[in-house]
FITI-394738 format. One record per residue (C-alpha): residue in three letters; residue number from 1; y, x, z. Coordinates in steps of 0.02 Angstrom, whole numbers. Layout:
REM FITI-394738
{'ALA', NUM, {Y, X, Z}} ...
This chain:
REM FITI-394738
{'MET', 1, {216, 1464, -1904}} {'SER', 2, {339, 1331, -1832}} {'ARG', 3, {426, 1373, -1648}} {'PHE', 4, {376, 1242, -1520}} {'ARG', 5, {470, 1197, -1351}} {'LEU', 6, {365, 1109, -1244}} {'LEU', 7, {410, 1034, -1081}} {'THR', 8, {288, 994, -923}} {'PRO', 9, {415, 890, -816}} {'ASP', 10, {289, 859, -641}} {'ALA', 11, {181, 1035, -642}} {'GLN', 12, {44, 1025, -523}} {'TYR', 13, {2, 1198, -512}} {'PRO', 14, {96, 1351, -433}} {'ASP', 15, {75, 1490, -596}} {'ASP', 16, {222, 1509, -725}} {'ALA', 17, {122, 1408, -828}} {'GLN', 18, {-4, 1550, -881}} {'ILE', 19, {-133, 1448, -952}} {'GLU', 20, {-47, 1335, -1045}} {'ARG', 21, {60, 1483, -1132}} {'ARG', 22, {-96, 1584, -1132}} {'THR', 23, {-178, 1401, -1211}} {'SER', 24, {-19, 1385, -1352}} {'GLY', 25, {-4, 1537, -1412}} {'ASP', 26, {161, 1675, -1424}} {'GLN', 27, {237, 1521, -1538}} {'VAL', 28, {307, 1428, -1405}} {'ASP', 29, {427, 1403, -1262}} {'TRP', 30, {403, 1327, -1086}} {'ASN', 31, {498, 1218, -996}} {'ILE', 32, {408, 1206, -810}} {'TYR', 33, {462, 1086, -686}} {'ARG', 34, {400, 999, -539}} {'GLU', 35, {490, 854, -496}} {'ARG', 36, {444, 677, -463}} {'THR', 37, {635, 604, -514}} {'PRO', 38, {654, 580, -692}} {'GLU', 39, {868, 609, -658}} {'ASN', 40, {844, 785, -612}} {'ILE', 41, {755, 842, -784}} {'PRO', 42, {940, 898, -887}} {'ALA', 43, {941, 781, -1024}} {'ASP', 44, {961, 929, -1146}} {'VAL', 45, {794, 982, -1095}} {'LEU', 46, {733, 822, -1123}} {'GLY', 47, {816, 809, -1303}} {'LYS', 48, {763, 989, -1361}} {'CYS', 49, {554, 956, -1312}} {'ASP', 50, {443, 955, -1466}} {'ALA', 51, {316, 881, -1342}} {'MET', 52, {289, 841, -1156}} {'VAL', 53, {123, 869, -1059}} {'VAL', 54, {134, 751, -914}} {'TRP', 55, {26, 745, -747}} {'HIS', 56, {28, 594, -630}} {'GLU', 57, {203, 634, -555}} {'MET', 58, {348, 575, -610}} {'PRO', 59, {364, 411, -715}} {'VAL', 60, {393, 441, -901}} {'THR', 61, {502, 277, -926}} {'ARG', 62, {612, 203, -1059}} {'ALA', 63, {746, 274, -999}} {'VAL', 64, {678, 440, -1026}} {'ILE', 65, {604, 425, -1210}} {'ALA', 66, {733, 352, -1283}} {'LYS', 67, {794, 559, -1226}} {'LEU', 68, {664, 631, -1327}} {'ASP', 69, {779, 660, -1475}} {'ARG', 70, {624, 769, -1546}} {'CYS', 71, {460, 745, -1456}} {'ARG', 72, {345, 702, -1575}} {'ILE', 73, {199, 688, -1442}} {'ILE', 74, {166, 630, -1270}} {'VAL', 75, {17, 711, -1179}} {'ARG', 76, {-67, 663, -1002}} {'ALA', 77, {-129, 799, -911}} {'GLY', 78, {-259, 682, -830}} {'VAL', 79, {-326, 517, -872}} {'GLY', 80, {-223, 375, -812}} {'PHE', 81, {-74, 343, -886}} {'ASP', 82, {-13, 170, -797}} {'HIS', 83, {144, 276, -778}} {'ILE', 84, {187, 319, -938}} {'ASP', 85, {303, 178, -1047}} {'LEU', 86, {176, 172, -1185}} {'ASP', 87, {255, 38, -1276}} {'ALA', 88, {434, 134, -1273}} {'ALA', 89, {328, 279, -1330}} {'ALA', 90, {277, 161, -1487}} {'GLU', 91, {435, 121, -1536}} {'ALA', 92, {491, 279, -1545}} {'GLY', 93, {331, 324, -1651}} {'ILE', 94, {288, 450, -1509}} {'PRO', 95, {93, 453, -1492}} {'VAL', 96, {30, 473, -1283}} {'CYS', 97, {-138, 556, -1300}} {'ASN', 98, {-232, 561, -1136}} {'THR', 99, {-362, 700, -1053}} {'PRO', 100, {-498, 615, -1034}} {'ASP', 101, {-625, 758, -1057}} {'TYR', 102, {-609, 829, -878}} {'GLY', 103, {-639, 797, -672}} {'THR', 104, {-775, 673, -728}} {'SER', 105, {-920, 767, -620}} {'GLU', 106, {-795, 791, -480}} {'VAL', 107, {-722, 619, -476}} {'ALA', 108, {-921, 569, -478}} {'ASP', 109, {-967, 681, -356}} {'HIS', 110, {-797, 622, -235}} {'ALA', 111, {-877, 424, -250}} {'ILE', 112, {-1034, 471, -194}} {'ALA', 113, {-980, 600, -60}} {'LEU', 114, {-869, 442, 17}} {'MET', 115, {-1026, 319, 10}} {'LEU', 116, {-1126, 472, 129}} {'THR', 117, {-988, 517, 230}} {'MET', 118, {-1003, 323, 304}} {'ARG', 119, {-1209, 280, 246}} {'ARG', 120, {-1236, 431, 345}} {'GLY', 121, {-1129, 462, 456}} {'ILE', 122, {-1048, 616, 445}} {'GLY', 123, {-879, 567, 460}} {'SER', 124, {-892, 465, 616}} {'TYR', 125, {-1017, 610, 701}} {'HIS', 126, {-864, 736, 649}} {'ARG', 127, {-751, 624, 746}} {'ASN', 128, {-852, 600, 933}} {'LEU', 129, {-916, 783, 942}} {'MET', 130, {-719, 820, 902}} {'ASP', 131, {-650, 746, 1045}} {'SER', 132, {-840, 787, 1147}} {'PRO', 133, {-945, 912, 1085}} {'ARG', 134, {-1084, 837, 1241}} {'GLY', 135, {-1051, 642, 1221}} {'GLY', 136, {-1016, 660, 1042}} {'PHE', 137, {-1183, 726, 1025}} {'ASP', 138, {-1267, 557, 995}} {'HIS', 139, {-1374, 509, 836}} {'ALA', 140, {-1345, 333, 875}} {'ARG', 141, {-1137, 324, 863}} {'ALA', 142, {-1132, 321, 683}} {'PRO', 143, {-1076, 121, 627}} {'LEU', 144, {-1105, 122, 445}} {'LEU', 145, {-1267, 236, 443}} {'ALA', 146, {-1401, 139, 308}} {'ARG', 147, {-1520, 208, 204}} {'LEU', 148, {-1490, 184, 46}} {'ARG', 149, {-1651, 199, -43}} {'GLY', 150, {-1660, 48, -120}} {'LYS', 151, {-1487, -37, -80}} {'THR', 152, {-1369, -96, -213}} {'PHE', 153, {-1231, 19, -290}} {'GLY', 154, {-1111, -100, -412}} {'VAL', 155, {-1014, 10, -523}} {'VAL', 156, {-830, -98, -613}} {'GLY', 157, {-795, -8, -726}} {'LEU', 158, {-935, 73, -851}} {'GLY', 159, {-827, 237, -933}} {'ARG', 160, {-874, 419, -918}} {'ILE', 161, {-827, 427, -751}} {'GLY', 162, {-934, 249, -690}} {'ILE', 163, {-1100, 295, -785}} {'ALA', 164, {-1083, 468, -697}} {'ALA', 165, {-1064, 377, -544}} {'ALA', 166, {-1208, 269, -573}} {'LEU', 167, {-1331, 408, -631}} {'ARG', 168, {-1291, 488, -455}} {'ALA', 169, {-1326, 334, -352}} {'LYS', 170, {-1480, 310, -449}} {'ALA', 171, {-1533, 484, -387}} {'PHE', 172, {-1538, 398, -243}} {'GLY', 173, {-1633, 272, -252}} {'MET', 174, {-1500, 136, -248}} {'ARG', 175, {-1514, -10, -385}} {'VAL', 176, {-1358, -15, -502}} {'LEU', 177, {-1262, -142, -549}} {'ALA', 178, {-1106, -135, -665}} {'TYR', 179, {-961, -233, -709}} {'ASP', 180, {-870, -214, -880}} {'PRO', 181, {-779, -335, -942}} {'LEU', 182, {-729, -204, -1116}} {'VAL', 183, {-867, -111, -1150}} {'SER', 184, {-1001, -147, -1307}} {'ARG', 185, {-1150, -235, -1246}} {'GLY', 186, {-1301, -131, -1210}} {'THR', 187, {-1200, 31, -1153}} {'GLU', 188, {-1304, -66, -979}} {'ILE', 189, {-1446, -32, -1077}} {'ALA', 190, {-1420, 172, -1140}} {'ALA', 191, {-1350, 200, -929}} {'GLY', 192, {-1527, 130, -859}} {'VAL', 193, {-1408, 4, -761}} {'ASP', 194, {-1423, -187, -749}} {'ARG', 195, {-1269, -286, -831}} {'CYS', 196, {-1155, -431, -715}} {'ASP', 197, {-1036, -540, -825}} {'ARG', 198, {-935, -588, -674}} {'ILE', 199, {-872, -452, -550}} {'GLU', 200, {-901, -582, -429}} {'ASP', 201, {-1098, -576, -443}} {'LEU', 202, {-1073, -388, -434}} {'LEU', 203, {-976, -392, -261}} {'ALA', 204, {-1098, -522, -204}} {'GLN', 205, {-1241, -418, -233}} {'SER', 206, {-1172, -249, -185}} {'ASP', 207, {-1195, -161, -27}} {'VAL', 208, {-1085, 0, -89}} {'VAL', 209, {-949, -53, -219}} {'SER', 210, {-878, 71, -325}} {'LEU', 211, {-729, 72, -433}} {'HIS', 212, {-691, 178, -592}} {'CYS', 213, {-580, 63, -715}} {'PRO', 214, {-399, 102, -750}} {'LEU', 215, {-256, 3, -689}} {'THR', 216, {-195, -138, -802}} {'ALA', 217, {-100, -296, -782}} {'GLU', 218, {-280, -376, -773}} {'SER', 219, {-333, -233, -636}} {'HIS', 220, {-201, -234, -537}} {'LYS', 221, {-232, -305, -337}} {'MET', 222, {-380, -375, -412}} {'ILE', 223, {-464, -313, -266}} {'ASN', 224, {-385, -410, -128}} {'ALA', 225, {-427, -537, 4}} {'GLU', 226, {-515, -672, -78}} {'ARG', 227, {-625, -545, -168}} {'LEU', 228, {-657, -454, -30}} {'ALA', 229, {-719, -599, 50}} {'MET', 230, {-857, -607, -72}} {'MET', 231, {-944, -439, -27}} {'GLN', 232, {-1060, -436, 95}} {'PRO', 233, {-1000, -406, 294}} {'HIS', 234, {-1107, -234, 285}} {'ALA', 235, {-1068, -172, 125}} {'ILE', 236, {-924, -7, 106}} {'LEU', 237, {-801, -4, -41}} {'ILE', 238, {-748, 141, -133}} {'ASN', 239, {-597, 164, -244}} {'THR', 240, {-584, 353, -336}} {'ALA', 241, {-488, 247, -457}} {'ARG', 242, {-299, 192, -455}} {'GLY', 243, {-225, 134, -286}} {'ALA', 244, {-162, -12, -343}} {'ILE', 245, {-324, -91, -400}} {'ILE', 246, {-351, -153, -252}} {'ASP', 247, {-221, -255, -98}} {'ILE', 248, {-193, -112, 32}} {'ASP', 249, {-170, -225, 177}} {'ALA', 250, {-296, -355, 124}} {'LEU', 251, {-411, -212, 114}} {'LEU', 252, {-359, -150, 296}} {'ASP', 253, {-360, -336, 375}} {'ALA', 254, {-555, -377, 298}} {'LEU', 255, {-593, -181, 388}} {'ARG', 256, {-531, -238, 566}} {'ASN', 257, {-619, -429, 547}} {'GLY', 258, {-763, -365, 509}} {'THR', 259, {-735, -461, 319}} {'ILE', 260, {-836, -293, 252}} {'ALA', 261, {-893, -137, 364}} {'GLY', 262, {-812, 7, 283}} {'ALA', 263, {-697, 62, 139}} {'GLY', 264, {-679, 282, 43}} {'ILE', 265, {-512, 273, -34}} {'ASP', 266, {-428, 444, -145}} {'VAL', 267, {-315, 335, -225}} {'LEU', 268, {-135, 232, -159}} {'PRO', 269, {-26, 130, -228}} {'VAL', 270, {141, 218, -171}} {'GLU', 271, {83, 426, -167}} {'PRO', 272, {81, 509, -37}} {'PRO', 273, {110, 348, 65}} {'ALA', 274, {293, 292, 129}} {'PRO', 275, {302, 313, 333}} {'GLU', 276, {304, 112, 360}} {'ASP', 277, {169, 92, 241}} {'ALA', 278, {20, 13, 341}} {'ILE', 279, {-111, 140, 296}} {'ALA', 280, {26, 283, 345}} {'LEU', 281, {65, 210, 505}} {'ALA', 282, {-174, 167, 531}} {'TYR', 283, {-163, 349, 518}} {'ALA', 284, {-23, 423, 608}} {'ASN', 285, {-58, 402, 797}} {'GLY', 286, {-242, 447, 770}} {'LYS', 287, {-274, 304, 887}} {'ASP', 288, {-307, 171, 739}} {'PRO', 289, {-521, 123, 780}} {'ILE', 290, {-535, 98, 591}} {'VAL', 291, {-471, 264, 543}} {'GLY', 292, {-644, 397, 523}} {'GLU', 293, {-747, 257, 569}} {'ARG', 294, {-720, 160, 450}} {'LEU', 295, {-605, 195, 348}} {'PHE', 296, {-562, 375, 254}} {'LEU', 297, {-417, 404, 154}} {'THR', 298, {-415, 569, 46}} {'PRO', 299, {-277, 636, -48}} {'HIS', 300, {-290, 578, -224}} {'ALA', 301, {-426, 737, -219}} {'ALA', 302, {-551, 674, -339}} {'TRP', 303, {-531, 760, -479}} {'SER', 304, {-466, 928, -397}} {'SER', 305, {-576, 1065, -430}} {'PRO', 306, {-529, 1240, -477}} {'GLU', 307, {-628, 1222, -626}} {'SER', 308, {-554, 1048, -679}} {'VAL', 309, {-387, 1079, -653}} {'ALA', 310, {-433, 1205, -780}} {'ASP', 311, {-510, 1128, -890}} {'ALA', 312, {-333, 962, -878}} {'ARG', 313, {-210, 1143, -894}} {'ARG', 314, {-292, 1202, -1056}} {'LEU', 315, {-380, 1048, -1139}} {'SER', 316, {-187, 933, -1124}} {'VAL', 317, {-114, 1080, -1208}} {'GLU', 318, {-249, 1088, -1351}} {'THR', 319, {-185, 903, -1383}} {'ALA', 320, {-7, 937, -1398}} {'MET', 321, {-40, 1095, -1492}} {'GLN', 322, {-171, 1028, -1619}} {'TYR', 323, {-42, 869, -1655}} {'LEU', 324, {97, 987, -1683}} {'ARG', 325, {6, 1114, -1795}} {'ALA', 326, {-100, 998, -1881}} {'GLY', 327, {-91, 837, -1858}} {'THR', 328, {-227, 802, -1777}} {'LEU', 329, {-245, 651, -1637}} {'ARG', 330, {-367, 636, -1522}} {'ASN', 331, {-382, 521, -1379}} {'LEU', 332, {-250, 422, -1421}} {'VAL', 333, {-192, 308, -1303}} {'ASN', 334, {-53, 190, -1353}} {'ALA', 335, {-4, 142, -1554}} {'PRO', 336, {163, 213, -1618}} {'ALA', 337, {288, 139, -1769}} {'GLN', 338, {279, 287, -1894}} {'LYS', 339, {450, 358, -1865}} {'ARG', 340, {396, 501, -1763}} {'PHE', 341, {222, 481, -1809}} {'SER', 342, {205, 608, -1951}} {'GLY', 343, {89, 760, -1888}} {'ALA', 344, {114, 938, -1925}} {'ALA', 345, {297, 1004, -1961}} 
């Protein structure tokens, strides 16, 4: 059996790749880094790896890919791959795969949790009681409180997580609308939801809008000032997908101006936000009236649970090793040329 060398440049776990080593077997040598800056990965380490298993912290740029002299596959330990230059990898003959079969339940649960935090007043009650256990003991001090049954839950993106979120919303007695121009017609029938052919129609009708779409050129800042203005004033927006789908400055303006009522955000265009970013400034002093009342931010944590982390680690390595040992690809997200797209050694 051939011996392989695998590289993780931006590991998202504290141990020395215990799950990865157990999954890959004894015939694999590992290089584990926790970098965000590609230049901090030694060129010889990049040049000698047979596969890369990457998380979301370090961009895998054309310059990085140009140094991958031996690499035969890049696997994203997660779902989103907008930080990987798919075209450069394809030109180098390197297949890129992701790991979509982890964290589905957690992300869908998180979206619903953000909705409940606002619609059941949990965040507001907590903040008010922290300020004053007596004065804050008041059920009326929750500006976004509303009954869920009978309301409309709009899902943008009807993939695995979008469907999981839709099913959870239906369990609360909500009507579910879905917009996704990329899924085949009939998917909405299988999921038991109503389809919108225009996102504008979904935004106008929904009491809750939850984003579950990938970040692409088309979806970049898809939720902007114009689209926010199409939503109902009492509506809330939830994003557990990718930060750059929303124009954050426009969102903050919409919350402050009453264009929409609330937002629960797990992802940002830049993570963590720079100190001068508008959302960082809103949170920094704890005095902005929308924070903790109509704006709730979590730190790209929707996917996270001990079980989900373990799944992402195991499944991504399985994907790399299946290709290295048997030439079997799963969850391919690019179309590589034939130079290195040759399967098992």
